[in-house]
VEXMISE-161809 format. One record per residue (C-alpha): residue number from 1; x, y, z. Coordinates in steps of 0.5 Angstrom, whole numbers, padded with zeros to 4 digits, m for minus. Layout:
N
 seq  east north    up
 NUM     X     Y     Z
...
This chain:
357
 seq  east north    up
   1 m0116  0149 m0178
   2 m0117  0152 m0171
   3 m0124  0153 m0168
   4 m0125  0160 m0166
   5 m0130  0162 m0160
   6 m0132  0169 m0160
   7 m0135  0170 m0153
   8 m0140  0177 m0152
   9 m0142  0178 m0146
  10 m0149  0182 m0146
  11 m0149  0182 m0153
  12 m0156  0179 m0152
  13 m0160  0185 m0150
  14 m0165  0185 m0144
  15 m0171  0181 m0147
  16 m0176  0187 m0145
  17 m0172  0192 m0150
  18 m0170  0187 m0155
  19 m0175  0188 m0161
  20 m0174  0195 m0161
  21 m0166  0195 m0160
  22 m0165  0190 m0166
  23 m0170  0194 m0170
  24 m0165  0200 m0169
  25 m0159  0196 m0170
  26 m0155  0196 m0176
  27 m0151  0190 m0177
  28 m0152  0186 m0183
  29 m0145  0182 m0182
  30 m0148  0180 m0175
  31 m0154  0178 m0178
  32 m0151  0174 m0183
  33 m0147  0170 m0178
  34 m0153  0169 m0174
  35 m0158  0167 m0179
  36 m0153  0162 m0184
  37 m0151  0157 m0178
  38 m0150  0150 m0178
  39 m0153  0150 m0171
  40 m0156  0154 m0165
  41 m0158  0153 m0158
  42 m0161  0157 m0153
  43 m0159  0155 m0146
  44 m0162  0158 m0139
  45 m0157  0160 m0133
  46 m0158  0154 m0129
  47 m0162  0156 m0123
  48 m0157  0156 m0117
  49 m0151  0159 m0121
  50 m0149  0166 m0117
  51 m0145  0168 m0124
  52 m0147  0170 m0131
  53 m0148  0165 m0136
  54 m0141  0167 m0140
  55 m0137  0167 m0134
  56 m0139  0160 m0133
  57 m0139  0158 m0140
  58 m0131  0161 m0140
  59 m0130  0157 m0133
  60 m0132  0150 m0136
  61 m0129  0152 m0143
  62 m0122  0153 m0139
  63 m0123  0147 m0134
  64 m0124  0152 m0129
  65 m0130  0151 m0126
  66 m0133  0147 m0119
  67 m0140  0145 m0121
  68 m0143  0152 m0122
  69 m0138  0156 m0119
  70 m0132  0159 m0123
  71 m0125  0157 m0120
  72 m0121  0163 m0123
  73 m0116  0165 m0117
  74 m0110  0161 m0118
  75 m0110  0162 m0126
  76 m0111  0169 m0126
  77 m0106  0170 m0121
  78 m0101  0167 m0125
  79 m0103  0171 m0131
  80 m0101  0177 m0127
  81 m0094  0174 m0126
  82 m0096  0172 m0119
  83 m0094  0165 m0116
  84 m0100  0162 m0112
  85 m0096  0157 m0109
  86 m0101  0151 m0107
  87 m0106  0156 m0103
  88 m0113  0157 m0104
  89 m0114  0164 m0107
  90 m0120  0169 m0109
  91 m0120  0174 m0114
  92 m0122  0181 m0110
  93 m0125  0187 m0113
  94 m0125  0193 m0110
  95 m0132  0196 m0110
  96 m0136  0202 m0109
  97 m0142  0199 m0104
  98 m0148  0204 m0105
  99 m0154  0205 m0100
 100 m0161  0205 m0103
 101 m0167  0206 m0099
 102 m0168  0199 m0096
 103 m0162  0195 m0098
 104 m0154  0195 m0100
 105 m0152  0195 m0108
 106 m0146  0194 m0111
 107 m0144  0199 m0116
 108 m0141  0196 m0123
 109 m0133  0196 m0121
 110 m0132  0198 m0128
 111 m0134  0205 m0127
 112 m0129  0206 m0121
 113 m0124  0209 m0126
 114 m0119  0207 m0120
 115 m0112  0209 m0122
 116 m0106  0205 m0120
 117 m0103  0210 m0115
 118 m0110  0210 m0111
 119 m0111  0202 m0112
 120 m0104  0201 m0109
 121 m0105  0206 m0103
 122 m0112  0203 m0101
 123 m0109  0196 m0102
 124 m0103  0197 m0097
 125 m0108  0199 m0092
 126 m0113  0193 m0093
 127 m0106  0189 m0093
 128 m0105  0191 m0086
 129 m0112  0189 m0084
 130 m0111  0182 m0088
 131 m0105  0181 m0085
 132 m0108  0182 m0078
 133 m0113  0177 m0079
 134 m0108  0172 m0082
 135 m0110  0172 m0089
 136 m0105  0174 m0095
 137 m0107  0180 m0100
 138 m0103  0180 m0107
 139 m0104  0186 m0112
 140 m0105  0184 m0119
 141 m0107  0190 m0122
 142 m0111  0196 m0120
 143 m0118  0193 m0120
 144 m0116  0186 m0119
 145 m0113  0183 m0112
 146 m0112  0176 m0109
 147 m0114  0174 m0102
 148 m0111  0168 m0099
 149 m0116  0164 m0095
 150 m0114  0156 m0095
 151 m0119  0155 m0090
 152 m0125  0158 m0094
 153 m0127  0152 m0098
 154 m0134  0153 m0096
 155 m0135  0160 m0098
 156 m0140  0161 m0103
 157 m0139  0167 m0107
 158 m0142  0171 m0113
 159 m0139  0174 m0119
 160 m0139  0182 m0118
 161 m0142  0183 m0125
 162 m0148  0178 m0123
 163 m0149  0182 m0116
 164 m0148  0189 m0119
 165 m0155  0193 m0118
 166 m0158  0188 m0114
 167 m0160  0187 m0107
 168 m0154  0185 m0104
 169 m0158  0181 m0098
 170 m0159  0176 m0104
 171 m0152  0176 m0106
 172 m0147  0176 m0100
 173 m0142  0171 m0099
 174 m0145  0165 m0095
 175 m0142  0159 m0092
 176 m0139  0157 m0085
 177 m0133  0162 m0087
 178 m0138  0168 m0088
 179 m0137  0171 m0081
 180 m0130  0171 m0082
 181 m0130  0175 m0088
 182 m0135  0180 m0086
 183 m0131  0181 m0080
 184 m0125  0183 m0085
 185 m0129  0187 m0089
 186 m0131  0191 m0084
 187 m0124  0192 m0082
 188 m0122  0194 m0089
 189 m0128  0199 m0089
 190 m0126  0202 m0083
 191 m0119  0203 m0086
 192 m0121  0206 m0092
 193 m0127  0211 m0089
 194 m0122  0216 m0088
 195 m0117  0215 m0093
 196 m0114  0220 m0096
 197 m0115  0217 m0103
 198 m0123  0217 m0102
 199 m0123  0224 m0099
 200 m0119  0226 m0106
 201 m0124  0222 m0110
 202 m0130  0225 m0107
 203 m0127  0232 m0108
 204 m0127  0230 m0115
 205 m0134  0227 m0115
 206 m0132  0220 m0116
 207 m0135  0214 m0112
 208 m0131  0212 m0106
 209 m0128  0205 m0105
 210 m0131  0203 m0099
 211 m0131  0195 m0100
 212 m0128  0189 m0103
 213 m0132  0183 m0107
 214 m0128  0176 m0107
 215 m0130  0171 m0111
 216 m0128  0165 m0116
 217 m0123  0162 m0110
 218 m0119  0156 m0113
 219 m0112  0153 m0112
 220 m0107  0149 m0116
 221 m0110  0143 m0113
 222 m0117  0145 m0115
 223 m0115  0146 m0122
 224 m0111  0139 m0122
 225 m0118  0136 m0119
 226 m0122  0139 m0125
 227 m0117  0136 m0130
 228 m0117  0129 m0127
 229 m0125  0129 m0127
 230 m0125  0131 m0134
 231 m0120  0125 m0136
 232 m0125  0121 m0132
 233 m0131  0123 m0136
 234 m0128  0122 m0142
 235 m0128  0129 m0144
 236 m0121  0132 m0143
 237 m0122  0137 m0148
 238 m0116  0141 m0150
 239 m0116  0148 m0147
 240 m0116  0154 m0152
 241 m0112  0160 m0152
 242 m0115  0166 m0149
 243 m0115  0173 m0152
 244 m0119  0179 m0149
 245 m0121  0185 m0151
 246 m0124  0191 m0146
 247 m0125  0185 m0141
 248 m0125  0185 m0134
 249 m0118  0184 m0130
 250 m0119  0177 m0128
 251 m0121  0175 m0136
 252 m0115  0179 m0138
 253 m0111  0176 m0134
 254 m0113  0169 m0137
 255 m0111  0171 m0143
 256 m0104  0170 m0146
 257 m0100  0177 m0146
 258 m0099  0177 m0153
 259 m0107  0176 m0154
 260 m0109  0182 m0149
 261 m0111  0186 m0155
 262 m0112  0193 m0155
 263 m0116  0194 m0162
 264 m0121  0190 m0166
 265 m0116  0190 m0171
 266 m0112  0186 m0167
 267 m0118  0181 m0165
 268 m0119  0180 m0172
 269 m0112  0179 m0174
 270 m0111  0174 m0168
 271 m0117  0170 m0170
 272 m0115  0170 m0178
 273 m0108  0167 m0175
 274 m0110  0162 m0170
 275 m0107  0155 m0171
 276 m0110  0153 m0165
 277 m0117  0153 m0162
 278 m0118  0160 m0159
 279 m0123  0163 m0155
 280 m0124  0171 m0156
 281 m0128  0175 m0150
 282 m0130  0182 m0152
 283 m0133  0186 m0146
 284 m0134  0192 m0149
 285 m0142  0192 m0149
 286 m0142  0190 m0142
 287 m0142  0196 m0138
 288 m0148  0200 m0142
 289 m0152  0194 m0142
 290 m0151  0193 m0134
 291 m0153  0201 m0134
 292 m0159  0200 m0138
 293 m0156  0205 m0143
 294 m0159  0202 m0149
 295 m0156  0208 m0153
 296 m0149  0206 m0151
 297 m0151  0199 m0152
 298 m0153  0200 m0160
 299 m0146  0204 m0161
 300 m0142  0199 m0158
 301 m0145  0193 m0162
 302 m0145  0198 m0168
 303 m0137  0199 m0167
 304 m0137  0191 m0166
 305 m0140  0191 m0173
 306 m0135  0195 m0177
 307 m0129  0193 m0173
 308 m0131  0185 m0172
 309 m0137  0182 m0175
 310 m0136  0185 m0182
 311 m0129  0182 m0182
 312 m0130  0176 m0179
 313 m0136  0175 m0183
 314 m0132  0176 m0190
 315 m0126  0171 m0187
 316 m0131  0165 m0186
 317 m0135  0166 m0192
 318 m0128  0166 m0196
 319 m0126  0160 m0192
 320 m0120  0163 m0188
 321 m0124  0161 m0182
 322 m0127  0155 m0183
 323 m0131  0155 m0176
 324 m0133  0160 m0172
 325 m0137  0159 m0165
 326 m0141  0165 m0162
 327 m0143  0165 m0155
 328 m0148  0171 m0154
 329 m0151  0172 m0147
 330 m0155  0177 m0142
 331 m0156  0176 m0135
 332 m0161  0170 m0135
 333 m0158  0165 m0141
 334 m0154  0165 m0147
 335 m0154  0163 m0155
 336 m0149  0158 m0157
 337 m0149  0158 m0165
 338 m0144  0155 m0170
 339 m0143  0158 m0177
 340 m0138  0155 m0182
 341 m0136  0157 m0189
 342 m0141  0152 m0192
 343 m0147  0155 m0187
 344 m0145  0162 m0190
 345 m0147  0159 m0197
 346 m0154  0158 m0195
 347 m0156  0164 m0199
 348 m0164  0162 m0198
 349 m0163  0164 m0191
 350 m0165  0171 m0190
 351 m0160  0175 m0186
 352 m0164  0177 m0179
 353 m0162  0179 m0172
 354 m0168  0176 m0169
 355 m0164  0171 m0166
 356 m0162  0177 m0161
 357 m0169  0177 m0158
């Protein structure tokens, strides 16, 4: 029987609001899954990590981590039908950088609502600057591009979701290649400053696309090295299949095409029919949590309750799914909880959402 891991970024609310939110959250199936478990542990994010807890957890589960840094670049390219060859590629997200009173802030890339025609026009302008600087730029989808940089192995980057809303002074890429990256970013910003796409966006009241954010650099050689290290450690765990629902472009690219799921019904069907270990990532709660829109967070969690938690709880309780792992996170850590058919028979454990606090 397959082991199903359900990864829910930001399903743990911000600690300062957690008590009030779980009192308002109507989620009896989630409460049963959380309370009747076979084991649970909380893990704080490791201090030097410049990514979010779920990003690092997924990277390690897929064997695509270099220490505390995800190395998704080459794998995400393949998932979007591109050939990374033997080079090193960074995931690149076009972004809006806001000017605050005393610092710069990165906007949530989900909120750009960048159409494909807009993205391709901006990409073409950026590619000219990248070509001039000696770097290849490849188009995956509207919000997911790739920058080739074989000599940037020492570039230390943060994920855009870790940096969003923060003072960018603390989150900008660092290391020896950072100066060359800043020069390229400046060239792209100048090309985009008066671009017709941005002029049209501003007329519509949309944020200008005025920057790009590179992260998760990797090559096929990087992936091979991680596999060898896993074998040497005696823990060469089989890579699970990946399914994605309303997830960022890089994560959707890691999912098999048939498992880029358009509805919660499809998520449940994939879980119920899994014959191999399956990692399901549902990203719909992230945007309201990042925006501190707690009414929106409650609405999305209750959407998951009706469409996902309730049918999964029934499937586990009836033995159609034997083992379900829940990985729920916020910015600073994650809860890792395993429930099973036997655990759901622990009727003396009162269903509760206290685990979310």
